[in-house]
N, C-alpha and C positions, 0 to 999 in steps of 0.2 A: 504494500499500502506505499502510494507517494505521498510525501508532504505536501499540505497544502501551497498552491503557487503565488497566493497573495501573502506577502510579508505580515500585513497586518492582520489577517486572520490565524496565521500561524503565533504572532505574539498574543492575541487575545486567548489561544487556546493553549499555550504555554502557561500563562496568568492564570485563568480558570483552573488551571489542573493544579499550579500550586497552592491557590484558593482552598481548594479542595481537600489537599493534603492537610494544612495547617487546622484546617476545621475538623477535618475526620480525627486529626491527630488529638486537637483541644476537647473534643467531643468524649473522645475514649478514657482521656484523663480525668473528664469530669466525670463520668458515669463510672468508673472504676474506683477511683479515688474518694469519692463520698458516697457511692452507691449502698445505702440502708437498704433495708429489705423492702421499702416502699418508693424508694427513686426509681421512676420510670425514665424511658429514652427520651418521653417528650420531655420530662422536667429537665433534664440535662441539657437535652437541645436548647430551650427557653433561657436556662442559664448561661449558655455558651453564647447564643446568638447576640451580638449588642455590636452598638457602633464601633465602640473602643476597639473590639476585637476586630470587625471587620476593616477598620483603618490599619492594624499593625497587620494584617493578612495583607492588603492591598498593598500597604510599605513592602513587605517582606517578598510579594510575589513580582513587584516591578524591580528591585533589588537583585532578586535572583533570576529572571529572565534577563535582565543586562548582562550578570555575570555569567550565563549560559552563552549569550551573544559572544561574550568578550572569548570566552573558551571555543566556540564555535570557529571564530574567525581566525586564533592563531593555529587551527590543525588544519 
């Protein structure tokens, strides 16, 4: 399967994937660290999905994307 031809689409896909990885890691940590018998996945998701977490995820995704671009151009 070939990569998307449009570099903007590829960038959006990479950034979205990094955000997905960030949220899945954060959700797993929230669910397992404080998972009492009554804590549900929905309650953990509500605790995780905040504006601050999204801002951190977006900033990390953009930095990660440009880091991978630099590595891609060097090789």
